[in-house]
C-alpha positions as CSV (number, residue, x, y, z in Angstrom):
1,M,55.8,103.9,-0.5
2,G,56.8,106.2,2.8
3,Y,53.8,108.9,3.8
4,L,56.0,111.8,3.0
5,K,55.9,110.5,-0.4
6,N,52.5,109.8,-0.5
7,K,52.1,113.6,0.8
8,Q,54.1,114.9,-2.0
9,I,52.2,113.2,-4.4
10,E,49.4,114.3,-3.2
11,Y,50.6,118.3,-2.9
12,Q,51.3,117.8,-6.4
13,E,47.8,116.4,-8.0
14,R,45.9,119.0,-6.0
15,G,48.0,122.1,-6.4
16,Y,49.1,123.4,-3.6
17,S,51.1,121.8,0.1
18,S,49.9,122.6,3.6
19,I,49.4,125.5,6.0
20,D,49.1,125.7,9.6
21,S,47.4,129.1,9.8
22,I,44.1,130.4,10.0
23,I,42.2,133.1,8.5
24,C,38.9,135.3,9.2
25,T,35.8,137.0,7.2
26,S,38.1,140.3,7.6
27,C,41.1,139.4,6.0
28,V,38.9,139.0,2.8
29,G,36.8,141.6,0.3
30,D,35.2,138.8,-2.6
31,H,31.8,137.9,-1.1
32,A,32.5,134.4,-2.6
33,I,35.2,134.5,-0.3
34,K,33.7,135.5,2.8
35,S,30.6,133.0,2.1
36,F,33.3,129.8,2.3
37,I,34.7,131.0,5.1
38,R,31.4,131.7,6.9
39,N,30.1,127.9,6.0
40,I,32.9,126.0,6.5
41,G,34.3,128.1,9.9
42,T,34.3,128.6,13.2
43,K,35.0,131.3,15.7
44,N,38.3,132.0,16.6
45,K,41.3,134.2,16.9
46,C,42.7,135.1,12.7
47,D,46.4,134.3,12.8
48,Y,46.7,137.3,10.3
49,C,44.3,140.1,11.8
50,S,43.9,138.9,15.8
51,K,40.2,139.4,15.5
52,I,38.2,136.7,17.2
53,R,35.4,136.1,13.6
54,K,34.7,132.9,11.7
55,C,38.1,131.6,10.4
56,C,38.4,128.2,8.8
57,K,42.1,126.9,7.5
58,L,43.8,128.8,5.2
59,E,44.8,125.4,3.4
60,D,41.1,124.7,3.0
61,L,40.9,128.3,1.6
62,I,44.1,127.9,-0.9
63,G,41.7,124.5,-1.9
64,H,38.6,126.4,-3.1
65,I,41.1,129.1,-4.4
66,V,42.8,126.6,-6.7
67,E,39.6,125.0,-7.9
68,S,38.1,128.5,-9.0
69,I,41.6,129.4,-10.6
70,R,40.9,126.3,-13.0
71,F,37.7,127.5,-13.8
72,E,39.2,130.0,-16.4
73,F,42.8,129.0,-16.6
74,E,45.1,125.7,-16.8
75,D,48.8,124.7,-16.3
76,A,50.6,125.6,-19.4
77,T,52.3,122.2,-19.5
78,G,50.6,120.2,-22.1
79,C,48.3,122.6,-23.5
80,M,51.0,125.2,-24.8
81,H,54.1,124.9,-27.1
82,W,57.5,125.0,-25.6
83,E,60.4,126.6,-27.0
84,G,63.3,125.8,-25.2
85,K,65.4,128.7,-27.3
86,E,62.8,130.8,-26.4
87,G,63.0,130.3,-22.9
88,G,59.4,129.0,-22.7
89,F,55.9,129.0,-22.9
90,I,55.2,130.6,-27.0
91,G,52.2,132.1,-28.3
92,A,50.0,132.6,-25.7
93,R,50.1,134.7,-22.2
94,T,51.5,133.0,-18.9
95,Y,51.3,133.4,-15.3
96,D,53.5,132.4,-12.3
97,N,52.3,132.1,-9.0
98,Y,53.4,135.1,-8.1
99,N,51.7,136.6,-11.1
100,M,48.6,134.4,-10.3
101,V,48.4,135.6,-7.0
102,F,49.5,139.5,-6.4
103,D,48.5,140.4,-10.1
104,K,45.7,138.5,-11.3
105,L,43.7,137.2,-8.1
106,S,44.2,139.7,-5.4
107,P,42.1,142.6,-6.3
108,E,39.4,139.8,-7.1
109,M,39.8,138.3,-3.6
110,G,39.5,141.3,-1.8
111,I,42.9,140.8,-0.1
112,E,45.3,143.3,0.8
113,D,47.2,141.9,3.5
114,E,50.4,140.9,2.3
115,A,51.1,138.3,4.8
116,V,48.0,136.4,3.6
117,L,48.7,136.7,-0.1
118,T,52.9,135.8,0.4
119,D,51.3,132.1,2.4
120,I,49.2,131.5,-0.9
121,Y,51.5,131.7,-3.1
122,K,54.1,129.9,-1.3
123,T,51.8,127.2,-0.8
124,L,50.6,126.6,-4.2
125,N,52.7,124.2,-6.4
126,D,55.7,126.1,-7.7
127,S,55.8,123.7,-10.9
128,I,52.5,124.8,-12.4
129,E,52.8,127.8,-15.5
130,W,49.3,129.1,-15.6
131,C,47.3,129.9,-18.8
132,D,44.1,130.7,-20.2
133,K,41.7,128.2,-20.6
134,D,42.4,126.7,-24.1
135,P,45.4,128.9,-24.4
136,Y,45.4,129.5,-28.1
137,A,41.1,130.1,-28.7
138,L,39.0,133.0,-28.1
139,R,37.6,133.5,-24.9
140,I,33.8,132.4,-25.6
141,H,32.1,136.0,-24.7
142,E,34.6,136.9,-27.7
143,E,33.5,134.4,-29.7
144,D,29.8,135.1,-29.0
145,Y,30.6,138.8,-30.3
146,I,32.5,137.9,-33.4
147,E,29.2,136.0,-34.3
148,W,26.9,138.6,-33.6
149,K,29.1,141.1,-35.5
150,Q,28.9,138.5,-38.6
151,F,25.2,138.2,-38.3
152,C,24.8,142.1,-38.2
153,K,27.0,142.3,-41.7
154,S,25.0,139.4,-43.0
155,A,21.6,140.7,-42.0
156,K,22.3,144.2,-44.1
157,S,23.2,141.7,-46.8
158,P,20.7,139.2,-46.7
159,T,19.9,136.5,-48.8
160,S,16.8,135.0,-46.8
161,S,13.9,136.3,-45.7
162,F,13.9,138.7,-42.6
163,E,11.8,135.9,-40.7
164,D,13.9,133.1,-42.2
165,I,16.9,135.2,-40.2
166,A,14.8,135.6,-37.6
167,L,14.3,131.6,-37.1
168,K,17.6,129.9,-38.4
169,S,20.1,132.7,-37.0
170,Q,21.8,130.4,-34.1
171,I,23.8,133.9,-32.2
172,L,19.7,134.5,-31.7
173,Y,19.2,131.6,-29.4
174,K,22.4,132.4,-27.5
175,I,21.5,135.6,-26.6
176,T,17.8,134.7,-25.7
177,E,19.5,131.8,-23.4
178,H,22.0,134.5,-22.0
179,F,18.9,137.3,-20.8
180,Q,17.0,134.0,-19.4
181,E,20.5,132.8,-17.1
182,L,21.2,136.7,-16.1
183,G,17.8,137.3,-15.2
184,L,16.9,139.8,-17.8
185,I,13.5,138.9,-17.9
186,K,11.4,141.5,-16.2
187,N,7.5,142.4,-15.0
188,I,6.3,145.4,-15.7
189,N,3.6,146.4,-13.9
190,K,-0.1,148.3,-14.4
191,D,1.3,151.3,-12.4
192,T,4.2,151.4,-14.6
193,G,4.1,154.2,-17.4
194,F,6.0,155.1,-20.2
195,Y,5.9,158.5,-22.1
196,R,5.6,159.4,-25.8
197,S,5.7,162.3,-27.6
198,V,4.6,163.8,-31.0
199,I,5.6,166.0,-33.3
200,H,2.2,168.1,-35.2
201,D,1.6,171.2,-36.7
202,K,0.4,173.9,-34.4
203,A,-3.3,174.4,-35.6
204,E,-3.7,170.1,-35.1
205,N,-5.5,169.8,-31.8
206,V,-3.7,166.0,-30.4
207,D,-5.0,164.7,-27.8
208,S,-6.5,160.7,-28.2
209,A,-4.7,157.6,-27.3
210,K,-4.5,156.6,-31.2
211,R,-3.0,159.8,-32.3
212,I,-0.3,160.1,-29.7
213,G,0.2,156.3,-29.7
214,S,2.2,153.6,-31.7
215,A,2.1,155.1,-35.8
216,P,-0.7,153.1,-37.8
217,V,1.2,150.6,-40.1
218,K,0.9,152.4,-42.7
219,Y,2.7,155.6,-41.3
220,A,5.2,153.5,-39.2
221,A,8.7,154.1,-40.5
222,A,11.6,152.1,-39.9
223,N,13.2,152.1,-36.6
224,R,15.3,150.5,-34.2
225,M,13.4,147.2,-33.7
226,S,10.8,147.5,-36.4
227,R,10.5,147.5,-40.0
228,K,8.5,150.0,-41.8
229,G,5.1,149.2,-42.1
230,V,5.4,146.9,-38.4
231,S,3.5,149.6,-35.8
232,M,5.1,149.1,-32.2
233,F,5.2,151.7,-29.3
234,Y,8.4,153.7,-28.8
235,G,9.0,155.9,-25.3
236,A,11.2,156.4,-22.6
237,E,10.6,157.3,-18.7
238,D,10.7,161.0,-19.4
239,I,9.4,163.7,-21.8
240,E,12.8,164.9,-22.0
241,T,14.1,161.5,-23.3
242,T,11.3,161.5,-25.8
243,L,11.9,165.1,-26.9
244,K,15.4,164.0,-27.7
245,E,14.7,160.8,-29.3
246,I,12.2,162.3,-32.4
247,G,14.8,165.1,-32.8
248,A,11.7,168.0,-31.8
249,K,13.4,171.5,-32.1
250,P,12.4,174.1,-29.7
251,S,10.3,175.7,-32.8
252,D,8.1,172.2,-33.0
253,T,5.1,172.1,-31.5
254,V,4.7,168.7,-29.7
255,T,2.4,166.9,-27.3
256,S,3.2,164.4,-25.0
257,A,1.2,161.8,-23.0
258,K,1.8,158.9,-20.6
259,F,0.8,155.1,-21.4
260,Y,0.3,152.3,-19.0
261,P,0.0,148.9,-19.5
262,S,-3.5,147.4,-19.4
263,E,-2.5,143.9,-17.4
264,R,1.2,143.2,-15.9
265,I,3.5,142.7,-19.1
266,K,7.1,140.7,-19.4
267,V,9.8,142.5,-20.8
268,L,13.7,142.3,-22.0
269,D,15.4,144.7,-19.7
270,L,18.6,145.4,-21.5
271,T,19.1,148.0,-18.8
272,Q,19.6,146.0,-15.4
273,L,22.6,145.1,-17.0
274,D,24.1,148.2,-15.6
275,S,24.0,147.2,-12.3
276,I,24.7,143.5,-12.6
277,E,27.3,142.3,-10.1
278,F,30.1,140.8,-11.7
279,P,30.4,137.4,-10.7
280,S,33.2,136.1,-8.5
281,L,35.1,133.4,-10.1
282,F,35.1,132.2,-6.7
283,D,31.4,131.6,-6.4
284,P,30.7,128.0,-8.0
285,T,26.6,129.3,-8.7
286,K,27.3,132.0,-10.9
287,R,30.9,132.4,-12.0
288,H,29.5,130.8,-15.6
289,L,27.7,134.2,-16.1
290,R,31.1,135.8,-16.4
291,S,31.3,135.6,-19.9
292,P,27.9,136.0,-21.4
293,L,27.6,138.9,-19.0
294,I,30.9,140.4,-20.8
295,F,28.8,139.8,-24.3
296,M,25.6,140.8,-22.8
297,R,26.8,144.2,-22.3
298,N,28.6,144.7,-25.3
299,F,25.3,143.6,-27.1
300,A,23.1,145.9,-25.6
301,T,25.6,148.7,-26.4
302,D,25.5,147.9,-29.9
303,V,21.3,148.1,-29.0
304,S,21.2,151.3,-28.2
305,K,23.9,152.7,-31.2
306,K,23.2,155.7,-33.3
307,C,21.6,155.0,-36.3
308,N,23.6,158.0,-38.4
309,G,20.6,158.6,-40.5
310,K,20.8,155.3,-42.2
311,P,17.7,152.9,-41.3
312,I,19.6,149.9,-42.8
313,Q,21.5,149.5,-39.3
314,Y,18.6,148.7,-37.6
315,L,18.2,145.7,-39.8
316,P,20.2,143.2,-37.3
317,T,18.5,144.8,-33.8
318,Q,14.9,144.1,-36.2
319,I,15.7,140.6,-36.4
320,F,16.3,140.0,-33.2
321,T,13.3,142.0,-32.1
322,E,11.4,139.5,-35.1
323,H,13.1,136.7,-33.2
324,I,12.0,137.5,-29.2
325,R,8.3,138.2,-30.7
326,N,7.9,135.0,-32.6
327,F,10.1,132.5,-32.1
328,Y,11.3,132.7,-28.2
329,K,8.7,130.1,-26.3
330,E,9.9,130.4,-23.2
331,F,7.9,133.7,-22.1
332,K,5.1,136.0,-24.0
333,L,8.0,139.3,-24.1
334,S,5.6,142.4,-24.7
335,G,9.0,144.5,-25.4
336,I,12.3,145.9,-24.8
337,I,13.9,148.4,-22.5
338,Y,17.3,149.9,-23.6
339,N,19.1,152.6,-23.0
340,S,19.1,156.3,-24.7
341,S,21.5,156.4,-27.2
342,L,20.7,160.4,-27.1
343,V,20.8,161.0,-23.3
344,K,22.9,158.9,-20.7
345,G,21.7,157.2,-18.4
346,K,18.0,157.2,-19.5
347,K,15.9,154.3,-20.5
348,C,13.2,154.4,-23.8
349,C,11.6,151.2,-24.5
350,V,9.7,149.4,-27.5
351,L,6.1,147.7,-26.5
352,F,4.5,145.3,-28.6
353,F,1.3,147.3,-29.0
354,N,0.0,148.5,-32.3
355,N,-2.0,151.5,-33.1
356,E,-5.1,149.6,-32.1
357,H,-3.6,148.9,-28.6
358,C,-3.7,151.8,-27.6
359,I,-6.9,153.2,-26.0
360,E,-8.6,156.0,-24.1
361,C,-8.5,155.1,-20.9
362,N,-8.5,151.7,-18.2
363,S,-10.2,149.3,-18.9
364,N,-10.8,145.2,-18.6
365,L,-9.2,145.1,-21.9
366,K,-6.4,142.7,-22.4
367,N,-3.2,143.7,-24.3
368,A,-3.6,147.1,-24.4
369,L,-1.9,150.6,-23.7
370,Y,-4.0,153.4,-22.0
371,M,-3.4,156.5,-22.1
372,D,-3.4,159.0,-19.1
373,K,-5.3,161.5,-19.6
374,A,-4.1,164.0,-17.0
375,S,-0.6,163.3,-18.5
376,L,-1.4,165.3,-22.0
377,K,0.7,168.0,-22.2
378,N,1.7,170.6,-25.1
379,I,4.8,172.0,-25.6
380,N,4.9,174.9,-27.4
C-alpha cells in the first residue's frame, strides 16, 4: 500500500488531515488551549498574528481539539437513524464541521481570527457529521435533575420513614459525590461569624445566647433544612438579611447578635457554585465536571427557593440535610451555606448546632457556637 494511501487512512481514522502552519498563545482565548500550546510549544513567529510567542503546530492543536470534541460529541454515522427520503440524519441535532468550528467551538476556544477558524475547519475530516454523544438520550445533568425532581415529588408523599428515605435515595449520594468533586466543602474558621435575629415582646430583655441562638427543641418549627422539633442554627452574613429571612416588620422588636464557632468547622458551601468557572471542554483534567456543575447550580437554586407558606415544600431539603448529617461519611459536616431566597446576593446558613450548643462566651468547649456580647443589637 502506498504512502499517500496510508496517510489517507491515518487522516480518516484520526479525524483531521495535515497542515503546516503554527499558532501562538495570543491567538486563542481559552486558558486550557493556551496551556496546551505552552506545554508543547517553543518560541517562534506565529503564522497568524506574526508575534514572537510560544507557538505549536496548528496540526497538533487540532489533534487536541478533535480529542476534546469527542468528549461530548461523536460521528452521527453508526449512532443515528438515516432517512434518505428526509435527506439526512433524523431524531437529534447534527453539526457539520463548519457549524462545529464556527458556531459551537469558536466562542469556547476564544478564537476570533477567521483565518485560524477556517484552517481548523478545512483540516477536519469532511465526512464526519457530528452529534451529541448518545444523541437520543438525555445529558447526564438532565438525567440527574429529573431524578432530583422525582425525589422531591416522592419526598412530599413518603411511603417510607424520613430516615429511610435519607439513607436509601440514590440521588442524594450523587449530590454528595458532585459537591465533593466540585470542591464545595469549605472550612469555616473561628473568626468567621453569622448573625441571627429574633422577634420578641418589647418588654422582654433578650441578651442570652440560648434566647437568640438555635430555637429549643420544643419551639423548633419546620424550616428549610430541618423538621419540626429539630433544633438548628439559622443565620446570615448580615443583620439586614436575617430581618428579611424572619419576616420582621418595621413595628417589630428584634434583637440580633453574631455567633462564632468554637473551633474550625467544615460546611457545604453552595454559594461557591456562583463563582466556579465553567470547565473548559479543552481541559482534560476538569471537563468531566461540566455536567455536575450544571446540575448542582440547578440544585442550589431549588434549595434556595421560597416556601410560599407551605412547609411541605421543604421536605426534600430537610431529607437532604438529614442525609449529609448522618449518612455522609467522608467528612463531618457542620452545616450548609446557601443563597438567601429573599435578598439577592446574600448568604444564609444552617449550622448543625442545637440550643444547648449556643453559649455565652468563647471557651475551650468543642462543638459550640459562642455569642459575641459586643455584637448585641436591639432594633426598635
